N, CA, C and O atoms as a GROMACS GRO file, in nm:
protein
  552
    1MET      N    1  -0.510   9.324   5.132
    1MET     CA    2  -0.408   9.375   5.223
    1MET      C    3  -0.405   9.284   5.346
    1MET      O    4  -0.507   9.231   5.389
    2ILE      N    5  -0.286   9.269   5.399
    2ILE     CA    6  -0.267   9.194   5.522
    2ILE      C    7  -0.197   9.284   5.623
    2ILE      O    8  -0.096   9.347   5.590
    3VAL      N    9  -0.248   9.292   5.743
    3VAL     CA   10  -0.184   9.364   5.852
    3VAL      C   11  -0.175   9.267   5.969
    3VAL      O   12  -0.275   9.207   6.008
    4GLN      N   13  -0.055   9.252   6.023
    4GLN     CA   14  -0.034   9.152   6.127
    4GLN      C   15   0.076   9.199   6.222
    4GLN      O   16   0.181   9.244   6.176
    5THR      N   17   0.053   9.188   6.350
    5THR     CA   18   0.156   9.218   6.449
    5THR      C   19   0.244   9.094   6.465
    5THR      O   20   0.194   8.981   6.474
    6MET      N   21   0.374   9.116   6.468
    6MET     CA   22   0.469   9.006   6.482
    6MET      C   23   0.565   9.036   6.596
    6MET      O   24   0.594   9.152   6.624
    7THR      N   25   0.613   8.932   6.661
    7THR     CA   26   0.704   8.946   6.773
    7THR      C   27   0.848   8.926   6.726
    7THR      O   28   0.881   8.820   6.673
    8PRO      N   29   0.934   9.027   6.746
    8PRO     CA   30   1.074   9.010   6.705
    8PRO      C   31   1.148   8.914   6.798
    8PRO      O   32   1.122   8.909   6.918
    9GLY      N   33   1.239   8.840   6.739
    9GLY     CA   34   1.328   8.751   6.815
    9GLY      C   35   1.470   8.804   6.807
    9GLY      O   36   1.494   8.924   6.822
   10ARG      N   37   1.562   8.715   6.783
   10ARG     CA   38   1.704   8.752   6.773
   10ARG      C   39   1.731   8.839   6.651
   10ARG      O   40   1.662   8.831   6.550
   11THR      N   41   1.833   8.922   6.663
   11THR     CA   42   1.890   8.988   6.547
   11THR      C   43   2.019   8.915   6.515
   11THR      O   44   2.110   8.905   6.598
   12VAL      N   45   2.026   8.862   6.393
   12VAL     CA   46   2.141   8.782   6.351
   12VAL      C   47   2.221   8.862   6.249
   12VAL      O   48   2.168   8.910   6.150
   13TRP      N   49   2.350   8.874   6.275
   13TRP     CA   50   2.441   8.940   6.182
   13TRP      C   51   2.515   8.833   6.103
   13TRP      O   52   2.560   8.734   6.159
   14VAL      N   53   2.527   8.855   5.972
   14VAL     CA   54   2.594   8.761   5.884
   14VAL      C   55   2.706   8.834   5.812
   14VAL      O   56   2.685   8.941   5.755
   15ARG      N   57   2.826   8.777   5.817
   15ARG     CA   58   2.938   8.832   5.740
   15ARG      C   59   2.977   8.732   5.634
   15ARG      O   60   3.000   8.614   5.663
   16LEU      N   61   2.986   8.779   5.510
   16LEU     CA   62   3.032   8.696   5.400
   16LEU      C   63   3.165   8.750   5.352
   16LEU      O   64   3.191   8.870   5.359
   17ASP      N   65   3.249   8.662   5.302
   17ASP     CA   66   3.386   8.696   5.264
   17ASP      C   67   3.405   8.692   5.113
   17ASP      O   68   3.315   8.650   5.040
   18PRO      N   69   3.523   8.736   5.064
   18PRO     CA   70   3.548   8.741   4.920
   18PRO      C   71   3.515   8.608   4.851
   18PRO      O   72   3.544   8.500   4.902
   19HIS      N   73   3.455   8.620   4.733
   19HIS     CA   74   3.422   8.509   4.643
   19HIS      C   75   3.299   8.429   4.686
   19HIS      O   76   3.256   8.341   4.612
   20GLN      N   77   3.241   8.457   4.804
   20GLN     CA   78   3.120   8.386   4.843
   20GLN      C   79   3.001   8.442   4.766
   20GLN      O   80   2.998   8.559   4.728
   21ASP      N   81   2.903   8.356   4.743
   21ASP     CA   82   2.779   8.394   4.676
   21ASP      C   83   2.685   8.456   4.780
   21ASP      O   84   2.659   8.396   4.884
   22LEU      N   85   2.635   8.577   4.753
   22LEU     CA   86   2.552   8.649   4.850
   22LEU      C   87   2.424   8.573   4.883
   22LEU      O   88   2.390   8.558   5.000
   23LEU      N   89   2.351   8.526   4.782
   23LEU     CA   90   2.226   8.456   4.809
   23LEU      C   91   2.249   8.321   4.876
   23LEU      O   92   2.180   8.287   4.971
   24LEU      N   93   2.346   8.245   4.827
   24LEU     CA   94   2.375   8.116   4.889
   24LEU      C   95   2.422   8.133   5.033
   24LEU      O   96   2.388   8.052   5.120
   25GLY      N   97   2.499   8.239   5.060
   25GLY     CA   98   2.544   8.268   5.196
   25GLY      C   99   2.428   8.303   5.287
   25GLY      O  100   2.423   8.259   5.402
   26LEU      N  101   2.334   8.382   5.236
   26LEU     CA  102   2.215   8.415   5.316
   26LEU      C  103   2.132   8.290   5.345
   26LEU      O  104   2.086   8.271   5.457
   27ARG      N  105   2.114   8.206   5.245
   27ARG     CA  106   2.038   8.082   5.266
   27ARG      C  107   2.105   7.994   5.372
   27ARG      O  108   2.038   7.939   5.459
   28ARG      N  109   2.237   7.983   5.363
   28ARG     CA  110   2.309   7.901   5.460
   28ARG      C  111   2.298   7.959   5.601
   28ARG      O  112   2.278   7.885   5.698
   29ALA      N  113   2.312   8.090   5.613
   29ALA     CA  114   2.303   8.156   5.744
   29ALA      C  115   2.165   8.137   5.805
   29ALA      O  116   2.154   8.109   5.925
   30VAL      N  117   2.061   8.150   5.725
   30VAL     CA  118   1.924   8.133   5.773
   30VAL      C  119   1.904   7.990   5.823
   30VAL      O  120   1.844   7.967   5.928
   31ALA      N  121   1.956   7.893   5.748
   31ALA     CA  122   1.944   7.753   5.789
   31ALA      C  123   2.023   7.726   5.916
   31ALA      O  124   1.972   7.662   6.009
   32GLU      N  125   2.148   7.775   5.922
   32GLU     CA  126   2.232   7.751   6.040
   32GLU      C  127   2.175   7.818   6.165
   32GLU      O  128   2.188   7.764   6.275
   33ALA      N  129   2.114   7.934   6.149
   33ALA     CA  130   2.056   8.005   6.263
   33ALA      C  131   1.917   7.952   6.298
   33ALA      O  132   1.860   7.990   6.402
   34GLY      N  133   1.861   7.866   6.214
   34GLY     CA  134   1.729   7.811   6.240
   34GLY      C  135   1.618   7.914   6.229
   34GLY      O  136   1.520   7.909   6.303
   35ILE      N  137   1.632   8.007   6.136
   35ILE     CA  138   1.531   8.112   6.119
   35ILE      C  139   1.424   8.063   6.021
   35ILE      O  140   1.454   8.029   5.907
   36THR      N  141   1.301   8.061   6.067
   36THR     CA  142   1.188   8.024   5.981
   36THR      C  143   1.127   8.146   5.916
   36THR      O  144   1.098   8.146   5.796
   37ASN      N  145   1.106   8.251   5.994
   37ASN     CA  146   1.048   8.376   5.944
   37ASN      C  147   1.132   8.493   5.994
   37ASN      O  148   1.180   8.492   6.107
   38GLY      N  149   1.150   8.593   5.909
   38GLY     CA  150   1.229   8.708   5.950
   38GLY      C  151   1.230   8.817   5.846
   38GLY      O  152   1.171   8.804   5.738
   39ALA      N  153   1.298   8.924   5.881
   39ALA     CA  154   1.314   9.039   5.792
   39ALA      C  155   1.463   9.064   5.772
   39ALA      O  156   1.539   9.068   5.869
   40ILE      N  157   1.504   9.081   5.649
   40ILE     CA  158   1.640   9.124   5.619
   40ILE      C  159   1.639   9.275   5.631
   40ILE      O  160   1.582   9.345   5.548
   41LEU      N  161   1.703   9.325   5.736
   41LEU     CA  162   1.695   9.467   5.770
   41LEU      C  163   1.786   9.554   5.686
   41LEU      O  164   1.750   9.668   5.655
   42GLY      N  165   1.901   9.503   5.649
   42GLY     CA  166   1.995   9.584   5.574
   42GLY      C  167   2.123   9.508   5.548
   42GLY      O  168   2.148   9.402   5.606
   43GLY      N  169   2.204   9.564   5.461
   43GLY     CA  170   2.332   9.503   5.432
   43GLY      C  171   2.421   9.600   5.357
   43GLY      O  172   2.372   9.687   5.285
   44VAL      N  173   2.552   9.583   5.374
   44VAL     CA  174   2.653   9.664   5.307
   44VAL      C  175   2.767   9.575   5.263
   44VAL      O  176   2.776   9.459   5.305
   45GLY      N  177   2.854   9.627   5.180
   45GLY     CA  178   2.972   9.552   5.136
   45GLY      C  179   3.005   9.588   4.992
   45GLY      O  180   2.981   9.700   4.948
   46SER      N  181   3.061   9.490   4.920
   46SER     CA  182   3.096   9.512   4.779
   46SER      C  183   3.082   9.383   4.701
   46SER      O  184   3.088   9.273   4.756
   47LEU      N  185   3.065   9.399   4.570
   47LEU     CA  186   3.043   9.286   4.479
   47LEU      C  187   3.146   9.286   4.367
   47LEU      O  188   3.196   9.391   4.326
   48SER      N  189   3.177   9.166   4.318
   48SER     CA  190   3.260   9.152   4.199
   48SER      C  191   3.179   9.102   4.080
   48SER      O  192   3.222   9.116   3.966
   49ALA      N  193   3.062   9.043   4.106
   49ALA     CA  194   2.971   8.998   4.000
   49ALA      C  195   2.829   9.005   4.055
   49ALA      O  196   2.808   8.995   4.176
   50TRP      N  197   2.732   9.022   3.965
   50TRP     CA  198   2.595   9.034   4.011
   50TRP      C  199   2.499   8.966   3.916
   50TRP      O  200   2.522   8.955   3.795
   51HIS      N  201   2.389   8.919   3.976
   51HIS     CA  202   2.282   8.854   3.901
   51HIS      C  203   2.152   8.885   3.975
   51HIS      O  204   2.139   8.853   4.093
   52PHE      N  205   2.058   8.946   3.907
   52PHE     CA  206   1.930   8.979   3.968
   52PHE      C  207   1.822   8.973   3.862
   52PHE      O  208   1.851   8.964   3.743
   53HIS      N  209   1.696   8.978   3.906
   53HIS     CA  210   1.587   8.993   3.810
   53HIS      C  211   1.492   9.102   3.857
   53HIS      O  212   1.483   9.135   3.975
   54VAL      N  213   1.421   9.157   3.760
   54VAL     CA  214   1.318   9.258   3.784
   54VAL      C  215   1.196   9.220   3.702
   54VAL      O  216   1.207   9.153   3.600
   55VAL      N  217   1.078   9.266   3.748
   55VAL     CA  218   0.959   9.242   3.667
   55VAL      C  219   0.970   9.323   3.540
   55VAL      O  220   1.021   9.435   3.540
   56SER      N  221   0.922   9.264   3.428
   56SER     CA  222   0.937   9.332   3.299
   56SER      C  223   0.806   9.342   3.222
   56SER      O  224   0.805   9.373   3.103
   57SER      N  225   0.694   9.316   3.291
   57SER     CA  226   0.564   9.335   3.228
   57SER      C  227   0.462   9.369   3.337
   57SER      O  228   0.488   9.349   3.456
   58THR      N  229   0.349   9.418   3.295
   58THR     CA  230   0.241   9.446   3.391
   58THR      C  231   0.137   9.334   3.391
   58THR      O  232   0.032   9.348   3.453
   59ASP      N  233   0.166   9.224   3.321
   59ASP     CA  234   0.077   9.108   3.323
   59ASP      C  235   0.083   9.042   3.460
   59ASP      O  236   0.179   9.059   3.535
   60LEU      N  237  -0.023   8.967   3.493
   60LEU     CA  238  -0.023   8.887   3.615
   60LEU      C  239  -0.038   8.740   3.577
   60LEU      O  240  -0.141   8.704   3.520
   61PRO      N  241   0.058   8.656   3.606
   61PRO     CA  242   0.184   8.692   3.670
   61PRO      C  243   0.276   8.765   3.572
   61PRO      O  244   0.272   8.740   3.452
   62PRO      N  245   0.360   8.856   3.624
   62PRO     CA  246   0.449   8.931   3.536
   62PRO      C  247   0.563   8.844   3.485
   62PRO      O  248   0.599   8.744   3.547
   63THR      N  249   0.617   8.883   3.371
   63THR     CA  250   0.739   8.820   3.323
   63THR      C  251   0.857   8.887   3.393
   63THR      O  252   0.843   8.997   3.446
   64ASN      N  253   0.972   8.821   3.392
   64ASN     CA  254   1.091   8.874   3.457
   64ASN      C  255   1.204   8.890   3.357
   64ASN      O  256   1.218   8.812   3.263
   65ALA      N  257   1.285   8.992   3.378
   65ALA     CA  258   1.408   9.013   3.302
   65ALA      C  259   1.525   8.982   3.395
   65ALA      O  260   1.534   9.038   3.505
   66PHE      N  261   1.614   8.894   3.352
   66PHE     CA  262   1.730   8.856   3.432
   66PHE      C  263   1.853   8.930   3.378
   66PHE      O  264   1.875   8.936   3.258
   67VAL      N  265   1.932   8.985   3.471
   67VAL     CA  266   2.045   9.069   3.435
   67VAL      C  267   2.169   9.019   3.509
   67VAL      O  268   2.163   8.989   3.628
   68ARG      N  269   2.282   9.010   3.437
   68ARG     CA  270   2.410   8.968   3.496
   68ARG      C  271   2.518   9.069   3.458
   68ARG      O  272   2.508   9.139   3.357
   69GLY      N  273   2.622   9.075   3.541
   69GLY     CA  274   2.735   9.159   3.509
   69GLY      C  275   2.850   9.135   3.605
   69GLY      O  276   2.837   9.064   3.705
   70GLU      N  277   2.963   9.196   3.574
   70GLU     CA  278   3.083   9.186   3.658
   70GLU      C  279   3.144   9.322   3.677
   70GLU      O  280   3.112   9.417   3.604
   71GLY      N  281   3.232   9.331   3.775
   71GLY     CA  282   3.302   9.456   3.802
   71GLY      C  283   3.289   9.494   3.948
   71GLY      O  284   3.213   9.432   4.022
   72PRO      N  285   3.364   9.595   3.990
   72PRO     CA  286   3.360   9.638   4.129
   72PRO      C  287   3.238   9.727   4.156
   72PRO      O  288   3.219   9.829   4.090
   73TRP      N  289   3.156   9.687   4.254
   73TRP     CA  290   3.036   9.759   4.292
   73TRP      C  291   3.025   9.764   4.443
   73TRP      O  292   3.060   9.667   4.510
   74ASP      N  293   2.976   9.874   4.497
   74ASP     CA  294   2.946   9.884   4.640
   74ASP      C  295   2.800   9.846   4.663
   74ASP      O  296   2.711   9.890   4.590
   75ILE      N  297   2.776   9.764   4.766
   75ILE     CA  298   2.639   9.733   4.805
   75ILE      C  299   2.585   9.852   4.884
   75ILE      O  300   2.642   9.890   4.986
   76VAL      N  301   2.475   9.910   4.838
   76VAL     CA  302   2.408  10.018   4.908
   76VAL      C  303   2.312   9.961   5.011
   76VAL      O  304   2.299  10.015   5.121
   77ASN      N  305   2.244   9.850   4.974
   77ASN     CA  306   2.152   9.787   5.069
   77ASN      C  307   2.114   9.647   5.023
   77ASN      O  308   2.113   9.617   4.903
   78VAL      N  309   2.084   9.564   5.120
   78VAL     CA  310   2.022   9.433   5.098
   78VAL      C  311   1.902   9.433   5.192
   78VAL      O  312   1.915   9.463   5.310
   79ASN      N  313   1.785   9.398   5.141
   79ASN     CA  314   1.668   9.388   5.227
   79ASN      C  315   1.576   9.277   5.177
   79ASN      O  316   1.598   9.223   5.068
   80GLY      N  317   1.475   9.244   5.255
   80GLY     CA  318   1.383   9.141   5.211
   80GLY      C  319   1.318   9.069   5.327
   80GLY      O  320   1.307   9.123   5.437
   81ALA      N  321   1.275   8.946   5.301
   81ALA     CA  322   1.204   8.867   5.400
   81ALA      C  323   1.248   8.723   5.394
   81ALA      O  324   1.293   8.674   5.291
   82ILE      N  325   1.234   8.655   5.507
   82ILE     CA  326   1.248   8.510   5.515
   82ILE      C  327   1.110   8.458   5.552
   82ILE      O  328   1.058   8.491   5.658
   83LEU      N  329   1.052   8.378   5.466
   83LEU     CA  330   0.917   8.326   5.486
   83LEU      C  331   0.921   8.174   5.474
   83LEU      O  332   0.954   8.121   5.368
   84GLY      N  333   0.889   8.107   5.581
   84GLY     CA  334   0.894   7.961   5.580
   84GLY      C  335   1.032   7.907   5.551
   84GLY      O  336   1.047   7.800   5.493
   85GLY      N  337   1.135   7.982   5.593
   85GLY     CA  338   1.273   7.941   5.571
   85GLY      C  339   1.329   7.980   5.435
   85GLY      O  340   1.448   7.958   5.409
   86ARG      N  341   1.247   8.036   5.347
   86ARG     CA  342   1.292   8.075   5.213
   86ARG      C  343   1.336   8.222   5.214
   86ARG      O  344   1.266   8.308   5.267
   87VAL      N  345   1.451   8.247   5.156
   87VAL     CA  346   1.505   8.383   5.149
   87VAL      C  347   1.451   8.454   5.025
   87VAL      O  348   1.465   8.406   4.912
   88HIS      N  349   1.388   8.569   5.046
   88HIS     CA  350   1.342   8.657   4.939
   88HIS      C  351   1.416   8.790   4.960
   88HIS      O  352   1.374   8.874   5.039
   89ALA      N  353   1.526   8.807   4.887
   89ALA     CA  354   1.612   8.924   4.909
   89ALA      C  355   1.622   9.010   4.785
   89ALA      O  356   1.620   8.961   4.672
   90HIS      N  357   1.634   9.140   4.810
   90HIS     CA  358   1.661   9.237   4.704
   90HIS      C  359   1.794   9.306   4.737
   90HIS      O  360   1.831   9.320   4.853
   91VAL      N  361   1.864   9.348   4.633
   91VAL     CA  362   1.994   9.412   4.651
   91VAL      C  363   1.999   9.539   4.566
   91VAL      O  364   1.946   9.543   4.456
   92ILE      N  365   2.063   9.642   4.621
   92ILE     CA  366   2.090   9.766   4.549
   92ILE      C  367   2.240   9.788   4.556
   92ILE      O  368   2.300   9.779   4.663
   93PHE      N  369   2.301   9.818   4.442
   93PHE     CA  370   2.446   9.839   4.440
   93PHE      C  371   2.482   9.947   4.339
   93PHE      O  372   2.405   9.976   4.247
   94THR      N  373   2.600  10.006   4.358
   94THR     CA  374   2.637  10.122   4.277
   94THR      C  375   2.786  10.121   4.244
   94THR      O  376   2.867  10.061   4.315
   95ASN      N  377   2.821  10.190   4.135
   95ASN     CA  378   2.961  10.222   4.106
   95ASN      C  379   2.968  10.372   4.085
   95ASN      O  380   2.878  10.445   4.129
   96GLU      N  381   3.072  10.421   4.019
   96GLU     CA  382   3.087  10.566   4.008
   96GLU      C  383   2.989  10.631   3.909
   96GLU      O  384   2.978  10.754   3.906
   97THR      N  385   2.917  10.550   3.829
   97THR     CA  386   2.829  10.610   3.729
   97THR      C  387   2.684  10.564   3.733
   97THR      O  388   2.597  10.631   3.676
   98GLN      N  389   2.654  10.453   3.798
   98GLN     CA  390   2.515  10.405   3.797
   98GLN      C  391   2.481  10.322   3.920
   98GLN      O  392   2.568  10.273   3.991
   99THR      N  393   2.351  10.308   3.942
   99THR     CA  394   2.298  10.228   4.051
   99THR      C  395   2.203  10.125   3.991
   99THR      O  396   2.120  10.158   3.907
  100LEU      N  397   2.217  10.000   4.036
  100LEU     CA  398   2.135   9.890   3.986
  100LEU      C  399   2.076   9.813   4.103
  100LEU      O  400   2.120   9.829   4.217
  101GLY      N  401   1.978   9.732   4.076
  101GLY     CA  402   1.925   9.647   4.181
  101GLY      C  403   1.801   9.573   4.138
  101GLY      O  404   1.740   9.604   4.036
  102GLY      N  405   1.767   9.476   4.219
  102GLY     CA  406   1.648   9.395   4.194
  102GLY      C  407   1.647   9.275   4.286
  102GLY      O  408   1.714   9.272   4.388
  103HIS      N  409   1.570   9.175   4.247
  103HIS     CA  410   1.555   9.050   4.323
  103HIS      C  411   1.684   8.969   4.309
  103HIS      O  412   1.723   8.932   4.198
  104LEU      N  413   1.749   8.942   4.420
  104LEU     CA  414   1.879   8.876   4.424
  104LEU      C  415   1.871   8.734   4.367
  104LEU      O  416   1.779   8.658   4.401
  105GLU      N  417   1.967   8.699   4.282
  105GLU     CA  418   1.979   8.565   4.224
  105GLU      C  419   2.116   8.507   4.256
  105GLU      O  420   2.210   8.581   4.286
  106GLU      N  421   2.128   8.374   4.248
  106GLU     CA  422   2.258   8.310   4.263
  106GLU      C  423   2.352   8.363   4.155
  106GLU      O  424   2.309   8.390   4.043
  107GLY      N  425   2.479   8.377   4.190
  107GLY     CA  426   2.577   8.431   4.098
  107GLY      C  427   2.620   8.572   4.132
  107GLY      O  428   2.697   8.633   4.059
  108THR      N  429   2.569   8.625   4.244
  108THR     CA  430   2.612   8.756   4.295
  108THR      C  431   2.722   8.729   4.396
  108THR      O  432   2.696   8.674   4.503
  109THR      N  433   2.846   8.767   4.363
  109THR     CA  434   2.961   8.730   4.446
  109THR      C  435   3.022   8.851   4.516
  109THR      O  436   3.024   8.963   4.465
  110ILE      N  437   3.073   8.823   4.634
  110ILE     CA  438   3.132   8.924   4.721
  110ILE      C  439   3.273   8.959   4.674
  110ILE      O  440   3.352   8.871   4.640
  111LEU      N  441   3.304   9.089   4.672
  111LEU     CA  442   3.439   9.136   4.640
  111LEU      C  443   3.524   9.141   4.767
  111LEU      O  444   3.622   9.067   4.778
  112THR      N  445   3.490   9.226   4.862
  112THR     CA  446   3.570   9.240   4.984
  112THR      C  447   3.502   9.174   5.104
  112THR      O  448   3.564   9.092   5.173
  113PHE      N  449   3.376   9.209   5.129
  113PHE     CA  450   3.298   9.151   5.238
  113PHE      C  451   3.153   9.194   5.217
  113PHE      O  452   3.125   9.283   5.137
  114ALA      N  453   3.063   9.131   5.291
  114ALA     CA  454   2.925   9.178   5.303
  114ALA      C  455   2.881   9.151   5.445
  114ALA      O  456   2.912   9.046   5.502
  115ILE      N  457   2.808   9.246   5.503
  115ILE     CA  458   2.751   9.228   5.636
  115ILE      C  459   2.602   9.255   5.624
  115ILE      O  460   2.560   9.362   5.578
  116ILE      N  461   2.522   9.157   5.666
  116ILE     CA  462   2.376   9.164   5.654
  116ILE      C  463   2.314   9.140   5.790
  116ILE      O  464   2.360   9.053   5.864
  117GLN      N  465   2.210   9.216   5.824
  117GLN     CA  466   2.140   9.200   5.950
  117GLN      C  467   2.002   9.138   5.923
  117GLN      O  468   1.928   9.184   5.836
  118ILE      N  469   1.969   9.034   6.000
  118ILE     CA  470   1.841   8.966   5.987
  118ILE      C  471   1.769   8.971   6.121
  118ILE      O  472   1.826   8.935   6.224
  119GLN      N  473   1.644   9.014   6.120
  119GLN     CA  474   1.560   9.016   6.240
  119GLN      C  475   1.469   8.894   6.235
  119GLN      O  476   1.382   8.885   6.148
  120GLU      N  477   1.488   8.802   6.328
  120GLU     CA  478   1.402   8.686   6.336
  120GLU      C  479   1.263   8.728   6.382
  120GLU      O  480   1.251   8.818   6.465
  121ILE      N  481   1.159   8.664   6.330
  121ILE     CA  482   1.021   8.688   6.372
  121ILE      C  483   0.972   8.561   6.441
  121ILE      O  484   0.982   8.451   6.386
  122LEU      N  485   0.919   8.577   6.562
  122LEU     CA  486   0.871   8.463   6.640
  122LEU      C  487   0.719   8.450   6.631
  122LEU      O  488   0.651   8.544   6.591
  123ASP      N  489   0.669   8.337   6.669
  123ASP     CA  490   0.527   8.306   6.688
  123ASP      C  491   0.432   8.373   6.591
  123ASP      O  492   0.326   8.423   6.632
  124ALA      N  493   0.467   8.377   6.463
  124ALA     CA  494   0.379   8.437   6.363
  124ALA      C  495   0.356   8.337   6.250
  124ALA      O  496   0.449   8.268   6.208
  125ASP      N  497   0.234   8.330   6.203
  125ASP     CA  498   0.202   8.250   6.085
  125ASP      C  499   0.226   8.339   5.963
  125ASP      O  500   0.142   8.422   5.928
  126CYS      N  501   0.340   8.320   5.899
  126CYS     CA  502   0.374   8.403   5.784
  126CYS      C  503   0.332   8.340   5.652
  126CYS      O  504   0.370   8.390   5.546
  127SER      N  505   0.255   8.232   5.655
  127SER     CA  506   0.216   8.164   5.532
  127SER      C  507   0.134   8.256   5.441
  127SER      O  508   0.142   8.245   5.319
  128ARG      N  509   0.057   8.346   5.499
  128ARG     CA  510  -0.022   8.440   5.418
  128ARG      C  511   0.066   8.543   5.348
  128ARG      O  512   0.021   8.609   5.255
  129TRP      N  513   0.190   8.557   5.392
  129TRP     CA  514   0.280   8.657   5.336
  129TRP      C  515   0.367   8.600   5.225
  129TRP      O  516   0.440   8.674   5.159
  130ASP      N  517   0.359   8.468   5.202
  130ASP     CA  518   0.447   8.403   5.106
  130ASP      C  519   0.433   8.468   4.969
  130ASP      O  520   0.322   8.500   4.926
  131THR      N  521   0.546   8.487   4.902
  131THR     CA  522   0.547   8.555   4.773
  131THR      C  523   0.520   8.463   4.656
  131THR      O  524   0.511   8.509   4.543
  132VAL      N  525   0.507   8.332   4.680
  132VAL     CA  526   0.472   8.240   4.574
  132VAL      C  527   0.325   8.206   4.591
  132VAL      O  528   0.284   8.157   4.696
  133GLY      N  529   0.248   8.229   4.491
  133GLY     CA  530   0.105   8.204   4.498
  133GLY      C  531   0.046   8.210   4.358
  133GLY      O  532   0.116   8.184   4.260
  134PRO      N  533  -0.082   8.243   4.348
  134PRO     CA  534  -0.147   8.241   4.217
  134PRO      C  535  -0.086   8.340   4.118
  134PRO      O  536  -0.101   8.324   3.997
  135LEU      N  537  -0.018   8.441   4.167
  135LEU     CA  538   0.046   8.538   4.077
  135LEU      C  539   0.190   8.502   4.047
  135LEU      O  540   0.257   8.573   3.972
  136GLY      N  541   0.239   8.392   4.104
  136GLY     CA  542   0.375   8.349   4.076
  136GLY      C  543   0.476   8.413   4.168
  136GLY      O  544   0.442   8.500   4.248
  137PRO      N  545   0.602   8.370   4.157
  137PRO     CA  546   0.708   8.424   4.245
  137PRO      C  547   0.751   8.562   4.199
  137PRO      O  548   0.743   8.598   4.082
  138HIS      N  549   0.798   8.638   4.296
  138HIS     CA  550   0.865   8.765   4.267
  138HIS      C  551   0.994   8.767   4.345
  138HIS      O  552   1.069   8.864   4.337
   0.00000   0.00000   0.00000
C-alpha cells in the first residue's frame, strides 16, 4: 500500500467536440496544459463509438478483453490519473438498456460534446503510483 499527501494545483477543464477521440483529446489537453501528474475528477457528455478494455483473468499480470461498439451513449463518468504525463482513464457510459465501461482506449469518439475536469498535482513524486510495472499495465 502507498499513502502519500499531494498538493493540488490548477483545475483544468477540457471540452471535446463531435467526432474527436476522447483519449487522444485528453492526451493532447494534458500535454498542452503541461500536466505531469494529476487526477481526472470527472467527465460528462456523449459518445458515438467506444473502445475500452477490462481485465479478463485473475492471473498476474492479468489478460485483457478489448471491446468496441457504436451507437448513441451518454457518458456517466470519466475518471483516472495522469502519472508522469501518461493518461490512465476509465469511462462509464449508458444507453436506455445497459451500462458499460472500462479502461479507455483510442477509438472512443464524441457524439455531441464531452467536458472533463483534471486536478493537477504539484510537487509529488508519483513514480511509485505508476500503473506499469512488474504486473503489467492496467
